[in-house]
N, C-alpha and C positions, 0 to 999 in steps of 0.2 A: 927812533923812540921819542915820544912827546914828553916834554918836561911836566913835572907835578903840576905846575901853574896851569899849563895848557889843558891838562886833563881836568883839573879842578874847575876851569872856565867852561869846558865843555858840558859838564853836568849842571852847571848853574845856568849857562846861556841856552842850552838845548833842552831844558826840562820839559817834559810833557805835563807834569803835575798829576794828571789822572790818565793812565792808559786805557784805551777802550778800542776793540775791534769793530769798526763800522759796520762790517758784514753781519757780525754776531749780533750787534746791537738791533739792527733792522729785523733779524730773525727773531730775537727774543721779545722785541716790541710787539711783533705780530702774535706771538703766544700770549702775551699778557693781555693784549686787546681781545683775544678770542675768549679768554677766561672772563673778562669784563663783560663782553656781550652776551655770553652764556649766562651769567648771573642776571642780566637785565631781562632776558627771556624767562628765567625761572620767577624772577619777581613779578613779571606780568602775569604769569600763570597762577601764581599764588593769590594775586589781587583779584583776578577774574574768576577762578574756579574755587578759591578757598584753600586753606592749608590741607593738602592731602599727601599721604605717603606715596601714592603712585607717581606723583610728580618727580620725587626725588629717586624712586626706583628706576623710573625711565631715564632719568638723568645719568645714572650710573651705568645703565645697560646701553644707551644709544649714543652717548657723547664720549668721545676718546679721552677727554680730559674732565670727565664727569666728577670723578672722585677729588681732583684737584679743586674743582669749583665748589664742592661741598666743604672741603677743609678750608678754603679761603673765606667762605661765608661765616663759618663757625670760629675760625682761628685755631682749630685743632691741628696740630702739625702732623705731617705724614709719618714721622718717625714715632710719635706718641701713639698713633692709630695701630701702626704695626706692633708696637708693644703690647696695646690693649688686646689685640687679636691673639697674641701669644698667651696672655693671661687667661683669656676666654678658653683657649685650647687646653691648657695645663690644669685648670681649676674646674671642679665639679660642683657648681652651685644650681640647685633646681630652678630657682626663680629666673636667674640669668641664662640658663640653658634654655628655657622656655621662650624668653624674649628674643634670643637670637637664633632660634631653630637649630641648635648645635648639631642634633644628630642628623640634620639634612645636609650638612657640608663638612664637618669636622670628623675626619675618620679617627678611629681609636689609634693612639700613638703611644709608644714607650716614651715616658717623660724624660728618660736620660738621653734620648735620641732626638728630641724636639729641638729644631733650630728655627730661628725667626724667619718668616716668609719674606721674600724680596717683593719689590714692586711688580715684577712681571708676573709672579704667581698670584698675587692678590688681583690685578687687573683681569687676568685670565679667568679667575674664579667669579669675579663680579659679571663678566660676559656670559658665563656658561651657566651659573647656578642662581636661580631666582631667589633661593632661600638665603644665600649668601648676601644678595643685594638687600633683601628685607632685613637681615641681621644688621647691616651697617646703618640703614636708615633707622631702625628701631632703636639703635644706640643713641642717635642724636635726638630722637623724638622722646623716648622714655628712659634712657639710661640712667640719668641722675636720679630716677625714682627707685632704682634697685639699691637695696642697702649694701649688698656686696660691692657694687661699683662706688657708692658714696663713701664707704669706708676704706676703699682701696686707693682711689685717685686723690692726688693733692687737690685741695679746694681751688687753686689756681687754674688747674685743668678741668675740674669737674664742671665749673661755671660755664665752660664752653659747651657742654652738652645741654644746650638750652633751646626749648621750642620757639622762644622768642626770636632767637636768631634766623630761624628757618621762615618766620613770619616777616622778616626784613623790618623788625620794629627799630625805630631810630635809636633809642636807648641802648638796645642790643648790639646795634652796629657800632655805636660809639664804644661799647664794652670791648668789642672785638678789636677795634683800633688801638685802644689803650693796652690790651694784653699783648698784641702784637708788638707795640712799641717797648713795653717792659719786660718782655720774655727774657732777654738776655740779662738784664739787671737782676730779675727774680732769681734766675738759675745761679748767678754768681754770688749771691748774698751769702755771708758766712753763716747767718742764722738759719739758712736752709740745708746746711751741711749735717749730716747725722752726727758727726763728731761732736758738734755744738751741743747736742743733748746730753752728752756724757760730760762735757766740761761743766754745763750748767748744774747737773746732779752732783758733781764733785764739789762745786762751789757752795751749793746749798747745804751739803753735809759738812762743809769746812774741813774737806780732806785735801791736803797739799798734794800737788803733782808737778811734774814737768815733762817736756817732750825733748826728743833728740837721741843722741848716742848713750848707750850704757857706758859707764866710766871705764870699767875693766875691759870691755871689749874693744875700745879705742886702740889700745896697745896690743892685746893678745889676739884679736881677730879683725884687723883693720880693713881686710878685704871683705870677709863674710858678714860682717856686721851691717845693720841698717837703721835708719832713724826709727825710733818707736813713737807711736802715737800718744801713749799716756804711760808715765812711769811714776808710780805711787809707792812711798811719799817723794822719793828723791833718786837720782842717778847712781848715788853712791851706795846706798842700801835699799834697793828696790824690794818692796813686798808683793807688789802686783804690778804686771806689765800688761798693757792693754793694746791689741791691735784691732783696727776697723777695717772691714772690707764690704761695702755696699755696692753691688753691681746690679745696673738695671738693664743693661744691654744683653740680649740673648744670643748675639751673633759674635761675641768675643770668644777667642781661643786662648786667652791669656790666663784663665783660671788654673790650668795645669801647672804652668810656671808659678803662679802665685802660691798654689799649695806646696809646690817643691821648695820654694823659698821659705815659707813660714815653718815647714818641718826642720829645715836647716837652722833656723833662727832658734826653734825650740831646743834643739840639740845644745846649741851654744848657751843658752840660758840655763838648761839644766846642769851644764858642766861648770859654768862660771857663778851661777846664782841658784844653787840647788833649792834653797828655802822659798824663792820667789814663785808666784803662781801666774802662769802665762794664760791670759783671758783673750778670747777672740769675740768680736761683734761681727757676725757674718749674716748678711741679709740681702734681699733683693732677688728679683726674678732670674737674674743672671746665675745665680748659685741654685736656684730652685729647679731649673731645667737641666742642670750638669750635675746630676747625682754623683758620678764617678769622681769628679774633681772635688765635689763638696765632701765626700767621705775622706779623701785624702787631706783635705783642708783642716777638718775638725779634728783629725788626729793629732795635729800640732798642739793643741790647746788643752789645758787642764779643765776648762769649762767654757762653753759657748753660749752667747746670749744673742737675741735679735732686738729690733727696735719696736717690737710688738709691746703694748701697754703692760701687759702680764709680765713680759720679760724684763722690762724696766724696772717693775716693782721687785722682781726676783733679784735683779742686779743690786737694787738699793738695799734689800735685805742682806744680801752677801757682803756688801760693803759694811754695813752696820755691824755685822758679826766680826769681820776682820779688824775693825777699828772701834772696838767698844770703848 
């Protein structure tokens, strides 16, 4: 057995600092280079032929990594595109349906059974269905002009659906670079958290609140208890207890467990705080497409709100009535 000092010196003296697999590096570098070269080809076609939808439709049909190239050009992430496709499948907006030729590629589905399409399914449909290719291209050409999309997508993502990016305009390319760089920071900002909206509203109405464990449950239900998002006005004598659940992914199977947990918490609250109202903020496409789990989830609450403007107004009115 080596001594502690020897093992310590091994880690310090033989540290690789940044591990990398040379074989993988070469392979991935070839992949990145192919995307770059394809972008240069598309740029040349746009400059010589003018900006035409057919250029990008052919890109999606003929190039194995055509979709990746289009996403790299615009800065739109693959995950966000899959989510937008799901939104199109579950929603029925006449203007949007026409733009994306929905009836030509989206079969009628039971919303409760809809799951997010994987990469394989999307790439297969792109190769086989010309209208699905047109749909994707139209989203990047004209998507931002559709009120439904402009009201649904966050502005940070909506700006990526820009025709200027498809023209390879320099300011648009710089915009793509900046948004790539700041994506992680943007996603991690507390101000972008839905709960922040509730906190801001409570502060504006000068309603006191706290977060954490309900006092009585710490001793009487130490295992079953959970941290609550908002306890109004305090943990000792709560009048309103609020839980938030905003789920944007449609591929998660955790909603059922979440609903089960919330119903268990609801029983504890009714038992130990019978006068308190248990309120849920439940929103996001993740709940929209899982109707069964959603019904079980809302059963736990005395009332449910979303982050829609009209619902925020209703929540504000609710608070004002409770705290006259």
